[in-house]
C-alpha positions in Angstrom: -4.7 -62.8 32.6 -6.1 -61.4 35.8 -7.0 -57.7 35.8 -7.1 -55.7 39.1 -7.6 -52.0 39.3 -8.9 -49.8 42.1 -12.0 -48.4 40.5 -15.7 -48.4 41.3 -17.7 -51.3 39.9 -19.2 -49.2 37.1 -15.9 -47.7 35.9 -14.1 -51.0 36.5 -16.4 -52.8 34.0 -16.0 -50.0 31.5 -12.2 -50.1 32.0 -12.1 -53.9 31.2 -14.1 -53.5 28.1 -12.1 -50.6 26.8 -8.8 -52.4 27.4 -10.0 -55.5 25.5 -11.3 -53.4 22.6 -8.2 -51.2 22.4 -5.9 -54.2 22.1 -7.9 -55.8 19.3 -8.8 -52.6 17.5 -5.2 -51.9 16.5 -4.8 -55.6 15.5 -7.7 -55.2 13.0 -6.3 -51.9 11.7 -2.9 -53.4 11.0 -4.5 -56.4 9.3 -6.7 -54.3 7.0 -4.2 -51.5 6.4 -3.4 -52.9 2.9 -7.0 -52.3 1.8 -7.3 -49.7 -0.9 -11.0 -49.0 -0.4 -11.3 -46.9 2.8 -15.0 -47.6 3.1 -14.3 -51.4 3.3 -11.8 -50.8 6.0 -14.2 -48.7 8.1 -17.0 -51.3 7.7 -14.7 -54.1 8.8 -13.4 -52.2 11.9 -16.9 -51.1 13.0 -18.4 -54.5 12.6 -15.6 -56.1 14.5 -15.8 -53.6 17.3 -19.6 -54.2 17.7 -19.2 -58.0 17.7 -16.3 -57.8 20.1 -18.0 -55.6 22.6 -21.2 -57.6 22.6 -19.4 -60.9 23.0 -17.1 -59.7 25.7 -20.0 -58.0 27.6 -21.9 -61.3 27.7 -18.8 -63.0 29.4 -18.1 -60.3 31.9 -18.8 -61.7 35.4 -20.6 -59.7 38.2 -18.2 -57.8 40.4 -18.7 -58.0 44.1 -15.7 -56.0 45.2 -13.7 -53.2 43.5 -10.5 -55.2 43.9 -11.9 -58.5 42.6 -9.6 -60.4 40.3 -11.1 -61.5 37.0 -9.7 -64.7 35.6 -12.4 -65.8 33.2 -11.8 -69.3 34.6 -15.1 -70.9 35.4 -13.8 -74.5 35.5 -15.3 -76.4 38.4 -13.2 -78.4 40.8 -12.9 -82.0 39.6 -12.4 -83.8 42.9 -14.0 -87.2 43.2 -14.9 -89.5 46.1 -11.9 -91.6 45.1 -9.6 -88.6 45.8 -10.9 -88.4 49.3 -10.4 -92.1 49.8 -6.9 -92.0 48.5 -5.9 -89.1 50.8 -7.6 -90.6 53.8 -6.0 -94.0 53.3 -2.5 -92.8 52.3 -0.5 -94.6 55.1 2.8 -95.0 53.3 5.6 -92.8 54.7 6.9 -92.5 51.2 3.8 -90.8 49.8 2.9 -87.3 50.6 -0.9 -87.1 50.6 -0.7 -83.7 48.8 1.1 -85.3 45.9 -2.0 -87.5 45.3 -4.2 -84.5 44.5 -1.7 -81.8 43.7 -2.6 -81.8 40.0 -6.2 -80.8 40.8 -5.3 -77.9 43.1 -5.6 -74.4 41.7 -2.4 -72.3 42.1 -3.1 -68.6 42.4 -0.6 -65.8 42.0 -1.2 -62.4 43.6 -1.2 -59.4 41.3 -1.9 -55.8 42.0 -1.5 -53.8 45.2 -4.0 -55.3 47.5 -2.5 -58.1 49.6 -5.6 -60.2 50.0 -7.5 -59.8 46.7 -6.9 -63.5 45.6 -8.5 -64.9 48.8 -11.3 -62.2 48.5 -12.1 -63.4 45.0 -12.2 -67.1 46.1 -14.6 -66.2 49.0 -16.9 -64.1 46.8 -17.2 -66.9 44.3 -17.9 -69.6 46.9 -20.3 -67.8 49.3 -23.5 -66.4 48.0 -25.2 -65.6 51.4 -23.9 -64.0 54.6 -22.7 -66.3 57.3 -20.4 -66.5 60.4 -16.6 -66.5 60.1 -13.8 -67.1 62.6 -10.5 -65.2 62.1 -7.6 -66.6 64.2 -4.6 -64.2 64.3 -6.7 -61.3 63.0 -4.1 -58.6 63.5 -5.7 -55.3 62.3 -8.6 -57.0 60.5 -7.6 -55.6 57.1 -7.7 -58.9 55.3 -10.2 -61.0 53.2 -12.7 -61.1 56.1 -13.4 -57.4 55.9 -15.4 -57.6 52.7 -17.4 -60.4 54.3 -18.1 -58.2 57.3 -19.1 -55.3 55.1 -21.6 -57.6 53.2 -23.5 -58.6 56.3 -21.5 -61.5 57.9 -21.0 -62.0 61.6 -17.4 -62.3 62.7 -15.4 -63.7 65.6 -11.8 -62.4 65.8 -9.0 -63.7 68.0 -6.0 -61.4 68.4 -3.5 -61.6 71.3 -1.3 -58.6 70.4 -2.5 -55.5 72.3 -1.3 -53.1 69.6 -2.9 -55.0 66.8 -6.0 -55.3 69.0 -6.4 -51.6 69.1 -6.2 -51.4 65.3 -8.7 -54.3 65.0 -11.2 -52.5 67.2 -11.0 -49.4 64.9 -11.3 -51.5 61.7 -14.4 -53.3 62.9 -16.0 -50.3 64.7 -18.8 -49.7 62.1 -19.9 -53.3 62.4 -19.4 -53.9 66.1 -23.0 -55.1 66.6 -22.0 -58.2 64.4 -18.5 -58.7 65.8 -17.0 -60.6 68.8 -13.3 -60.0 69.6 -11.3 -62.3 71.8 -8.0 -60.9 73.2 -6.3 -64.2 73.6 -3.9 -66.5 71.7 -5.2 -69.8 70.2 -3.0 -72.7 71.1 -3.3 -76.5 71.4 -2.9 -76.0 75.1 -4.9 -73.5 77.2 -3.7 -71.4 80.1 -1.0 -68.7 80.3 1.9 -68.6 77.9 4.7 -66.2 76.9 3.8 -64.2 73.8 6.5 -62.5 71.8 5.7 -59.1 70.4 7.0 -57.9 67.1 6.5 -54.2 67.2 5.2 -52.7 64.0 5.5 -55.9 62.0 2.8 -58.6 61.6 4.7 -61.4 63.2 4.0 -61.4 67.0 3.9 -65.1 68.0 3.8 -67.7 70.7 7.0 -69.0 69.1 10.2 -67.3 70.4 12.3 -66.0 67.5 9.5 -66.2 65.0 9.4 -62.5 64.3 13.1 -62.2 63.7 13.1 -65.2 61.4 10.2 -63.9 59.3 11.0 -60.2 59.0 14.7 -59.9 59.9 13.8 -57.2 62.5 16.7 -54.9 63.3 18.2 -55.1 66.8 16.4 -52.0 68.1 13.1 -53.6 67.2 13.8 -56.9 69.0 10.5 -58.3 70.2 9.6 -58.1 73.9 7.7 -60.8 75.7 4.4 -60.6 77.6 2.3 -63.3 79.2 -1.0 -63.9 77.5 -4.0 -66.1 78.0 -4.4 -69.0 75.6 -7.6 -70.7 74.5 -7.7 -74.0 72.6 -9.4 -74.2 69.2 -11.6 -76.9 70.5 -12.8 -74.7 73.4 -13.5 -71.9 71.0 -15.6 -74.2 68.7 -17.4 -75.8 71.6 -18.5 -72.4 73.0 -19.7 -71.0 69.7 -23.6 -70.8 69.6 -23.5 -71.6 65.8 -21.0 -73.3 63.4 -18.5 -71.1 61.5 -19.1 -71.2 57.8 -15.6 -69.9 57.1 -12.5 -70.3 59.3 -9.1 -68.8 58.7 -5.8 -69.1 60.7 -2.8 -66.8 60.5 -1.2 -67.8 63.8 2.5 -67.1 63.0 4.0 -70.5 63.2 1.3 -72.3 65.2 -1.2 -72.9 62.4 -0.4 -76.6 62.0 -0.6 -77.3 65.7 -3.9 -75.5 66.0 -5.6 -77.3 63.0 -4.4 -80.8 64.0 -5.5 -80.4 67.6 -9.2 -80.4 66.5 -11.4 -83.4 65.9 -13.3 -81.7 63.1 -16.1 -84.3 62.8 -17.3 -83.0 66.1 -18.0 -79.6 64.5 -20.0 -79.9 61.3 -21.1 -76.9 59.3 -17.8 -75.3 58.2 -17.6 -75.0 54.4 -14.1 -73.6 54.0 -10.9 -73.3 55.9 -8.1 -70.9 54.9 -4.8 -71.5 56.7 -1.1 -70.7 56.5 -0.4 -74.3 57.6 -0.4 -75.1 53.8 -0.8 -78.8 52.6 0.8 -80.1 55.9 -2.7 -80.5 57.4 -4.3 -82.1 54.4 -4.5 -85.7 55.7 -5.8 -84.6 59.2 -8.5 -82.4 57.7 -9.5 -85.0 55.2 -9.7 -87.8 57.7 -11.3 -86.0 60.6 -13.5 -83.5 58.8 -13.8 -84.5 55.1 -12.0 -81.4 53.9 -10.0 -81.3 50.6 -7.3 -78.8 49.6 -8.6 -77.0 46.5 -6.6 -73.8 46.1 -3.2 -72.4 47.1 -2.1 -68.8 47.1 1.3 -67.4 48.0 0.6 -67.6 51.8 -2.5 -69.8 52.2 -4.0 -73.2 51.5 -7.8 -73.3 50.9 -9.7 -76.3 52.1 -13.4 -77.0 51.2 -15.8 -79.5 52.7 -16.7 -82.6 50.8 -20.3 -81.5 50.5 -19.2 -78.4 48.5 -17.2 -80.5 46.0 -19.2 -83.7 45.3 
């Protein structure tokens, strides 16, 4: 069972060990309570405690972030070349490509108070060196890309909402020498387009009515519309001086359109894509870019490049 507590790395490790020991200590005491010889009971408990702590300490993984989720699940993904072929060649309208590989996709549940700790854990386990990420629909920047930025990554953020943009500038201020921020919406079509603001919520969108549908905003918070500049995903990738190792999209209803508008084979180098488009973009990403869906969280689908899996 995942454990997630807001402690420093040192105290976090100590907390996990103490919790494991406490649960099993009382189990041993109950089991041995019938013993008449107190000395025997003490020796059994002490021996068990030492063995337990040593064994557990050897299994404890290195923590990269104080909110990291510990699952003790070190099973590797088991995708094969045949899985890629099956998804790419699934032409029947009766077969959902996701159903072909669904049994191999890890399903993650969020626990604790931090809204992005599952994605943070996935990223920390996959990437061992700093790289360059692209965050589409960054909002205030308080998501799984922030630990990447703090560990030396370069980041490109796209956020069209002017209020969220101000918060994003503050979030990334300490790392501004490694950050590029684009105040524009990402869309399959460039140019100017109406953009519907959602006030204090996180649901400003190019799609009219999206904010109300997602958050049930009261009448007094009805979104207002501004005109915003739009850039296509292809334009963004073409103009980047280097490939993005990690890309995530949270485009409030436009994720599928954005992902499927790109011919991904033109832009090699990306290892992972995290998107709210879910499994709906599996076939396109697999055919055009050799990506496979490997993980699903409450809000996102995680895709990894073939080179990372085979």
